C-alpha positions as CSV (number, residue, x, y, z in Angstrom):
1,M,36.6,162.3,126.7
2,T,38.3,161.2,123.5
3,K,41.7,162.2,125.0
4,K,41.0,160.2,128.1
5,K,40.1,157.1,126.0
6,N,43.2,157.4,124.0
7,F,45.3,157.7,127.2
8,L,43.7,154.6,128.7
9,S,44.2,152.7,125.4
10,A,47.9,153.6,125.3
11,V,48.3,152.5,128.9
12,F,46.6,149.2,128.1
13,L,48.9,148.6,125.1
14,L,52.0,149.3,127.1
15,A,50.9,147.0,129.8
16,A,50.1,144.2,127.3
17,G,53.4,144.7,125.6
18,A,55.3,144.4,128.9
19,M,53.4,141.2,129.7
20,F,54.2,139.8,126.3
21,G,57.8,140.7,126.6
22,I,57.9,138.9,129.9
23,V,56.6,135.7,128.3
24,L,59.3,135.9,125.6
25,V,62.2,136.0,128.0
26,T,60.8,133.5,130.5
27,N,61.6,129.8,130.3
28,Y,59.0,127.1,130.5
29,N,59.2,126.8,134.3
30,G,58.7,130.4,134.8
31,T,62.3,131.4,135.6
32,S,63.4,134.6,133.9
33,F,66.7,134.8,132.0
34,S,67.0,138.3,133.3
35,D,68.9,136.9,136.3
36,A,71.6,135.4,134.0
37,S,74.0,137.4,132.0
38,P,74.5,136.2,128.3
39,K,78.3,136.3,128.9
40,E,77.9,133.4,131.3
41,I,76.2,131.0,128.8
42,K,78.6,128.2,127.9
43,L,78.2,126.2,124.7
44,G,80.0,122.8,124.3
45,A,82.4,121.0,126.6
46,D,86.0,121.9,127.5
47,K,88.7,121.5,124.8
48,S,89.7,118.0,123.8
49,P,92.1,116.4,126.1
50,L,93.6,114.6,123.1
51,K,95.2,117.9,122.0
52,S,98.0,117.2,124.4
53,D,98.7,113.9,122.7
54,D,102.0,114.6,120.8
55,H,101.5,111.5,118.5
56,L,98.1,112.7,117.3
57,K,99.3,116.2,116.9
58,A,102.3,115.0,114.8
59,M,100.0,112.9,112.6
60,N,97.6,115.7,112.1
61,E,100.5,118.0,111.1
62,A,102.0,115.4,108.9
63,F,98.9,115.1,106.7
64,A,98.5,118.9,106.6
65,N,102.2,119.2,105.6
66,V,101.9,116.6,102.9
67,A,98.9,118.4,101.4
68,K,100.7,121.7,101.4
69,M,103.9,120.3,99.9
70,S,102.4,117.9,97.4
71,T,99.4,119.8,95.9
72,P,101.2,122.5,93.9
73,P,103.0,120.1,91.5
74,V,99.8,118.3,90.6
75,V,98.0,119.9,87.7
76,S,94.7,119.6,85.9
77,I,94.8,118.5,82.3
78,I,91.9,119.3,79.9
79,V,92.1,117.2,76.6
80,T,90.2,118.0,73.4
81,T,90.2,114.9,71.3
82,K,90.0,114.2,67.6
83,A,86.5,113.9,66.3
84,K,85.3,110.3,66.7
85,K,82.1,108.4,67.0
86,T,80.9,107.9,70.6
87,D,81.1,104.1,70.4
88,E,84.7,104.3,69.3
89,M,85.6,106.4,72.3
90,N,83.7,104.2,74.6
91,E,85.6,101.2,73.3
92,F,88.9,102.9,73.8
93,F,88.2,104.1,77.4
94,H,86.1,101.2,78.7
95,N,89.0,100.0,80.8
96,F,89.5,103.4,82.3
97,P,86.1,104.5,83.9
98,D,87.9,107.4,85.7
99,F,88.3,109.4,82.5
100,K,85.1,110.7,80.8
101,F,84.2,112.7,77.7
102,R,81.2,114.9,77.1
103,S,79.9,116.1,73.7
104,P,77.6,115.0,70.9
105,E,78.5,112.0,68.7
106,G,80.8,112.7,65.8
107,Q,82.2,115.9,67.2
108,Q,85.4,116.6,69.1
109,Q,85.1,115.5,72.7
110,Q,86.6,116.8,75.9
111,G,87.8,115.0,79.0
112,A,89.7,115.9,82.2
113,G,92.6,114.2,84.0
114,S,95.6,115.1,86.2
115,G,99.3,115.3,85.9
116,V,102.5,115.6,88.0
117,I,105.2,118.2,87.3
118,V,108.6,116.4,87.3
119,T,111.0,119.1,86.0
120,K,111.2,122.8,86.7
121,D,111.0,123.6,83.0
122,G,107.6,122.0,82.4
123,Y,107.8,118.2,81.8
124,I,104.6,116.6,83.2
125,L,104.0,113.0,83.9
126,T,100.4,111.7,83.3
127,N,98.5,108.7,81.9
128,N,98.7,107.5,78.2
129,H,94.9,107.1,78.2
130,V,94.4,110.8,79.2
131,V,96.3,112.3,76.3
132,E,96.7,109.6,73.6
133,E,93.6,110.7,71.6
134,A,94.3,114.4,71.9
135,A,93.8,116.6,68.9
136,D,96.6,118.9,67.7
137,N,97.0,121.7,70.2
138,G,94.3,119.9,72.2
139,I,96.0,119.6,75.6
140,E,95.7,122.4,78.2
141,V,97.2,122.4,81.6
142,I,95.7,124.3,84.5
143,M,98.1,124.9,87.4
144,N,97.2,124.9,91.1
145,D,97.3,128.7,91.0
146,T,94.9,128.7,88.0
147,K,97.5,129.7,85.4
148,R,96.8,128.0,82.1
149,F,99.2,126.6,79.5
150,K,99.0,124.8,76.2
151,A,101.0,121.6,76.3
152,K,102.9,119.5,73.8
153,L,102.7,115.7,73.7
154,I,106.3,114.4,74.2
155,G,105.6,110.7,74.1
156,T,103.4,107.8,75.2
157,D,103.9,104.2,76.3
158,P,100.7,102.2,76.0
159,M,102.4,99.2,77.6
160,T,102.5,100.9,81.0
161,D,99.8,103.6,80.4
162,I,102.4,106.4,81.0
163,A,102.7,109.6,78.9
164,V,104.8,112.8,79.2
165,I,103.6,116.3,78.1
166,K,105.4,119.6,78.3
167,I,104.5,123.2,78.9
168,D,106.6,126.3,78.2
169,A,107.4,127.5,81.7
170,A,110.2,127.9,84.2
171,D,110.8,127.6,88.0
172,L,107.8,125.4,88.4
173,P,107.0,123.5,91.7
174,V,108.4,119.9,91.2
175,A,107.1,116.8,92.9
176,I,109.4,114.7,95.1
177,L,109.6,111.2,93.5
178,G,109.9,108.4,96.0
179,N,110.8,104.7,95.8
180,S,107.9,102.4,95.2
181,S,110.1,99.3,95.7
182,E,110.1,100.1,99.5
183,L,106.3,100.1,99.8
184,E,104.6,97.8,102.2
185,V,100.9,97.0,102.5
186,G,99.3,99.0,105.3
187,Q,101.4,102.2,104.8
188,W,99.6,105.5,104.4
189,A,98.7,106.5,100.8
190,I,97.4,110.0,99.8
191,A,95.8,110.6,96.4
192,I,96.0,114.1,94.9
193,G,94.3,115.2,91.8
194,N,91.3,116.9,90.2
195,P,88.4,114.5,90.4
196,L,84.8,115.4,89.3
197,G,85.9,118.9,88.4
198,L,87.1,119.7,91.9
199,N,90.6,121.1,91.8
200,S,93.4,120.1,94.2
201,T,91.5,117.4,96.0
202,V,93.3,115.3,98.7
203,T,92.1,111.9,99.9
204,A,93.8,109.5,102.2
205,G,93.9,105.7,102.7
206,I,96.4,103.0,102.8
207,V,98.3,100.8,100.4
208,S,96.0,97.8,100.3
209,Y,97.9,95.6,97.8
210,I,101.2,95.6,95.8
211,G,101.6,94.1,92.4
212,R,98.0,93.9,91.3
213,N,97.2,92.9,87.7
214,I,93.7,94.0,86.7
215,R,94.1,93.2,83.0
216,I,93.2,96.6,81.6
217,I,96.0,97.0,79.1
218,G,95.0,95.2,75.9
219,D,98.3,93.7,74.9
220,T,100.1,90.5,75.9
221,Y,103.2,92.7,76.6
222,G,101.3,95.1,78.8
223,I,103.0,95.7,82.1
224,E,100.5,95.8,85.0
225,N,102.0,95.9,88.5
226,F,99.6,98.3,90.2
227,I,99.6,99.7,93.7
228,Q,96.1,99.2,95.1
229,T,94.8,101.8,97.5
230,D,91.6,102.7,99.2
231,A,92.4,106.4,99.0
232,A,89.4,107.7,97.1
233,I,90.1,107.9,93.3
234,N,87.3,109.3,91.0
235,P,86.9,110.5,87.4
236,G,89.6,113.1,86.8
237,N,92.2,111.6,89.1
238,S,93.9,109.8,86.2
239,G,97.5,110.9,86.0
240,G,97.6,112.5,89.5
241,A,99.9,111.6,92.4
242,L,99.7,108.9,95.0
243,V,102.1,110.0,97.7
244,N,103.3,108.6,101.0
245,I,103.2,110.2,104.5
246,Y,106.5,112.0,103.6
247,G,105.0,113.7,100.6
248,E,107.0,111.5,98.1
249,V,105.2,110.4,95.0
250,I,105.0,106.6,95.1
251,G,102.6,106.1,92.1
252,I,100.7,107.7,89.3
253,N,96.9,107.2,89.8
254,T,95.5,105.3,86.8
255,A,92.3,103.4,87.1
256,I,89.4,102.2,89.3
257,Q,87.3,99.1,89.2
258,S,83.7,100.0,89.7
259,T,80.2,99.0,88.8
260,N,79.1,102.7,88.4
261,G,82.2,104.5,87.2
262,M,82.9,106.0,90.6
263,Y,84.9,105.2,93.7
264,Q,83.8,102.0,95.4
265,G,86.6,101.3,97.8
266,Y,89.9,101.0,95.9
267,G,91.9,102.4,93.0
268,F,95.1,101.6,91.2
269,A,98.4,103.5,90.6
270,I,101.4,102.8,88.5
271,P,104.5,102.4,90.7
272,I,106.7,105.5,90.5
273,D,109.9,103.4,89.9
274,L,108.4,102.1,86.6
275,A,107.0,105.5,85.7
276,K,110.4,107.2,86.2
277,T,112.1,104.8,83.9
278,V,109.4,105.2,81.2
279,A,109.3,109.0,81.6
280,T,113.1,109.3,81.2
281,D,113.0,107.3,77.9
282,L,110.1,109.4,76.6
283,I,111.9,112.7,77.5
284,L,115.2,111.6,76.0
285,H,114.1,109.6,73.0
286,G,110.4,110.3,72.5
287,K,109.7,106.6,72.9
288,V,110.5,103.7,75.2
289,E,113.5,101.5,74.4
290,R,112.6,98.4,76.4
291,G,114.4,95.2,76.6
292,Y,112.7,91.8,76.4
293,I,113.5,88.3,77.3
294,G,111.0,86.8,74.9
295,V,109.1,84.3,77.0
296,S,105.4,83.5,77.8
297,I,105.1,82.8,81.5
298,Q,102.6,81.7,84.2
299,K,102.5,81.7,88.0
300,V,103.6,78.5,89.6
301,D,101.1,77.1,92.2
302,E,101.3,74.0,94.4
303,T,100.2,71.6,91.7
304,M,102.6,73.0,89.2
305,A,105.4,72.9,91.7
306,K,104.8,69.3,92.5
307,A,104.6,68.4,88.8
308,N,108.1,69.9,88.4
309,G,109.6,68.5,91.5
310,L,110.0,72.0,93.0
311,P,110.0,71.9,96.9
312,K,107.5,74.7,97.2
313,A,105.3,76.9,95.0
314,E,107.5,79.7,93.7
315,G,108.6,81.3,90.5
316,V,107.0,81.5,87.1
317,I,107.0,78.8,84.5
318,V,108.1,79.4,80.9
319,Q,105.1,78.4,78.8
320,D,106.7,79.3,75.5
321,V,110.0,80.8,74.2
322,M,109.2,83.5,71.7
323,G,112.3,85.7,71.5
324,E,115.9,85.4,70.5
325,A,117.2,86.6,73.9
326,A,115.7,83.7,75.7
327,K,116.8,81.2,73.0
328,E,120.4,82.4,72.9
329,A,120.6,82.2,76.7
330,G,119.4,78.6,76.6
331,I,116.1,79.1,78.3
332,K,113.6,76.4,77.5
333,E,109.9,75.7,77.7
334,G,109.2,74.3,81.1
335,D,111.9,76.1,82.9
336,I,110.8,77.8,86.1
337,I,112.3,81.3,86.6
338,L,112.9,81.8,90.4
339,S,114.7,85.1,90.4
340,V,116.3,87.9,88.3
341,D,119.4,89.5,89.5
342,N,118.8,87.9,92.9
343,R,115.3,89.4,93.2
344,N,112.7,86.7,93.7
345,V,110.0,86.3,91.1
346,N,106.6,84.9,92.0
347,E,104.2,86.6,89.7
348,P,104.4,87.2,85.9
349,N,103.9,90.9,86.3
350,E,106.8,91.0,88.8
351,L,109.1,89.7,86.1
352,Q,107.6,92.1,83.5
353,T,108.2,95.0,85.8
354,M,111.8,94.0,86.5
355,I,112.6,93.7,82.9
356,A,110.7,96.9,81.9
357,G,113.3,99.0,83.6
358,K,116.0,97.5,81.3
359,H,117.1,98.3,77.8
360,P,118.1,96.3,74.8
361,G,121.7,95.1,75.3
362,D,121.4,95.0,79.1
363,K,122.3,91.7,80.7
364,V,120.4,90.0,83.6
365,T,121.1,86.9,85.5
366,V,118.2,84.5,85.6
367,T,118.0,81.7,88.2
368,L,116.1,78.7,86.8
369,W,114.7,75.4,88.1
370,R,115.1,72.6,85.5
371,D,114.9,68.9,86.0
372,G,115.2,69.0,89.7
373,A,118.1,71.4,90.0
374,Q,118.8,75.2,90.0
375,M,121.0,76.8,87.4
376,E,121.8,80.3,86.2
377,K,121.5,81.8,82.7
378,V,122.8,85.2,81.7
379,V,120.3,86.8,79.3
380,K,121.3,89.7,77.0
381,L,118.0,91.5,76.4
382,K,116.8,92.4,72.9
383,A,114.2,94.8,71.5
384,R,110.7,93.5,71.1
385,T,109.7,92.0,67.7
386,D,106.2,90.8,66.8
387,Q,107.6,87.7,65.2
388,K,107.6,84.8,67.5
389,G,110.5,83.0,65.8
390,I,109.1,79.5,66.4
391,S,110.5,77.0,64.0
392,L,108.1,75.0,61.9
393,N,107.6,71.4,62.8
394,S,107.5,68.6,60.2
395,D,104.2,66.9,59.4
396,T,103.3,63.8,61.3
397,D,102.6,60.4,60.0
398,D,99.4,58.6,60.8
399,E,99.3,56.9,64.2
400,T,100.8,53.4,64.1
401,D,99.0,52.0,67.1
402,N,97.2,48.7,66.6
403,P,93.5,49.6,66.7
404,T,92.7,46.2,68.2
405,K,94.9,46.9,71.3
406,T,94.6,50.7,71.7
407,P,91.1,52.4,71.8
408,A,90.4,55.4,69.7
409,S,89.9,57.5,72.8
410,I,90.2,57.2,76.6
411,V,88.1,58.8,79.2
412,Y,89.8,59.8,82.5
413,D,86.8,60.2,84.8
414,K,88.7,61.2,87.9
415,L,90.7,63.9,86.0
416,G,87.7,64.9,84.0
417,F,88.8,64.8,80.3
418,T,88.8,62.6,77.2
419,V,91.8,62.1,74.9
420,A,91.8,60.8,71.3
421,K,94.1,60.6,68.3
422,A,94.9,64.0,66.8
423,D,93.8,64.9,63.3
424,P,96.9,65.3,61.1
425,K,95.4,68.4,59.5
426,I,95.1,70.0,62.9
427,L,98.6,69.1,63.8
428,K,99.8,70.7,60.6
429,E,97.7,73.9,61.1
430,R,99.2,74.3,64.6
431,Q,102.7,73.5,63.5
432,I,103.0,70.5,65.8
433,A,105.1,67.4,65.1
434,G,102.9,65.1,67.1
435,G,100.4,64.9,69.9
436,V,97.0,63.8,71.1
437,M,93.7,65.7,71.1
438,I,91.6,66.6,74.1
439,T,88.1,66.0,72.8
440,D,86.0,66.7,75.9
441,V,86.5,68.3,79.4
442,K,84.0,67.7,82.2
443,Q,82.8,71.0,83.7
444,Y,84.3,71.9,87.1
445,S,86.6,68.8,87.0
446,E,90.3,68.9,87.9
447,A,91.1,69.3,84.3
448,F,88.5,72.1,83.8
449,N,89.6,74.0,86.8
450,R,93.2,73.8,85.6
451,L,92.1,75.4,82.3
452,L,92.5,72.3,80.1
453,R,89.9,72.7,77.2
454,A,88.5,70.6,74.4
455,N,90.5,70.9,71.1
456,D,93.7,71.4,73.0
457,V,96.5,69.2,71.6
458,V,98.8,67.6,74.2
459,I,102.3,67.8,72.9
460,S,104.2,66.3,75.9
461,V,103.6,64.7,79.3
462,N,106.1,65.1,82.0
463,K,108.4,66.8,79.4
464,E,108.4,63.8,77.2
465,N,106.9,64.1,73.7
466,V,103.7,62.1,73.1
467,S,102.5,60.9,69.7
468,S,99.8,58.4,70.4
469,V,96.9,57.6,72.7
470,R,98.8,54.5,74.0
471,E,101.9,56.6,74.9
472,F,99.7,59.2,76.6
473,D,97.9,56.6,78.6
474,V,101.1,54.9,79.8
475,M,102.5,58.3,80.9
476,I,99.4,59.3,82.8
477,K,99.2,55.9,84.6
478,S,102.8,56.2,85.6
479,K,101.7,58.8,88.2
480,K,100.5,57.7,91.6
481,P,97.5,59.1,93.4
482,G,98.5,62.4,95.0
483,E,101.3,63.1,92.5
484,A,101.0,65.7,89.7
485,V,101.3,65.3,86.0
486,L,102.7,68.0,83.8
487,M,101.3,68.4,80.2
488,R,102.3,70.8,77.5
489,V,99.3,71.7,75.3
490,K,98.7,73.9,72.3
491,S,95.3,75.5,71.7
492,A,93.5,76.5,68.6
493,D,94.9,80.0,68.8
494,G,98.4,78.7,68.4
495,N,99.5,79.5,72.0
496,A,101.4,76.8,73.9
497,R,101.2,76.4,77.7
498,F,101.9,74.0,80.5
499,I,99.0,72.5,82.5
500,S,99.5,70.5,85.7
501,L,96.9,68.1,87.1
502,M,96.8,66.5,90.5
503,V,96.0,62.8,90.3
504,P,93.2,62.1,92.7
505,K,93.8,59.7,95.6
506,D,90.4,58.0,95.3
């Protein structure tokens, strides 16, 4: 009896299992998959019809080829710094949020950047801010193939944020250096580096601006003429390569502007033409031997052009002559530099970059606009000196205006400022022979927007020296509505500059 029960139980379990199996292989409408072979199941659509597009295929291959060719010469750089307080390091690197340190305060700190191999025997181009604070024997280079080398610091140039280091090696992969002067906005740009601890990272975008000045180099002689790109640049990319679609290095990735220290749409690279010149000097001499004209300059806009009788807004105006090279060539305050060696100049950093590639003793031909006419001056560049070389002016006598006829101050409501007699002590402190004092500037007025400020001393109007309020008033009123007036002022910090104001029509 027991055997019969066991037999019946077994039959029941087999039947139940068969029914359960049928449920598992049956779809929701009751149709069994047993009628369809698994080999006939098709996932996805047919291959993309775009694969036959030769243009897309060529573009795809181009990016892949650029990555293969350009990645090996880009290295990772690990820097161990001298022991410094955290706040000191933060102050030094606050302009470069793409380079970070990590360690307790008061101890040596460590950061990571990138570099580009430029010679087979181990010279590597990178950023000054990556290696400048390195401790002795504190620079390590990690190659694309993971080999490690200790590197020696060859030289740095804070004015361009370029540095050169060297490793003891041979037959290294060398980057192809392009020509940044041929760049155009809209061209492809590919950033290669080691961001966020991720080695050999490639990102792509376009050149979104050429000649950007983002004011991160804390020196009046700092040369900022950055290539702006939307190829993603993040912490660790500093010193890496920005290349074009042909795999040529067109820039050295340097900085980002960000609210959180990470990529937010654009980064900046030093043009390779400038980097090559600096690197050559550093390799040959250990320092940069750079020529200077010795002028303080400002962009010319429409109002400034009109004030100088220039047909259109172009060039840069000489605010101050600070060096012997400019003086000896006959360049004067108020001259507008239109071109250098037949290359147009429309931004201060354009002129700086052109001259940065020259050396003391080199000669350049400068085309000027002065007193309604063009002229040329040949300038023999000199080495930079920190002395401005401005001759001292004699003390001024007290103003001789008759107080019954000339007011102590005049308010120019439409222009938005007030002028008064200058204190002789202030004139003496600022080494000025004569002038009148700006005592008040109305916020958001024409004068305010053109950067005239209270306590500025007006030295000249329309390139004629002014020594009294009466003279100043006559000069200002000589301009008709719609015309522009040109004033040369000297501020409390001792810097002189030109300011142009448009006389309102109403």
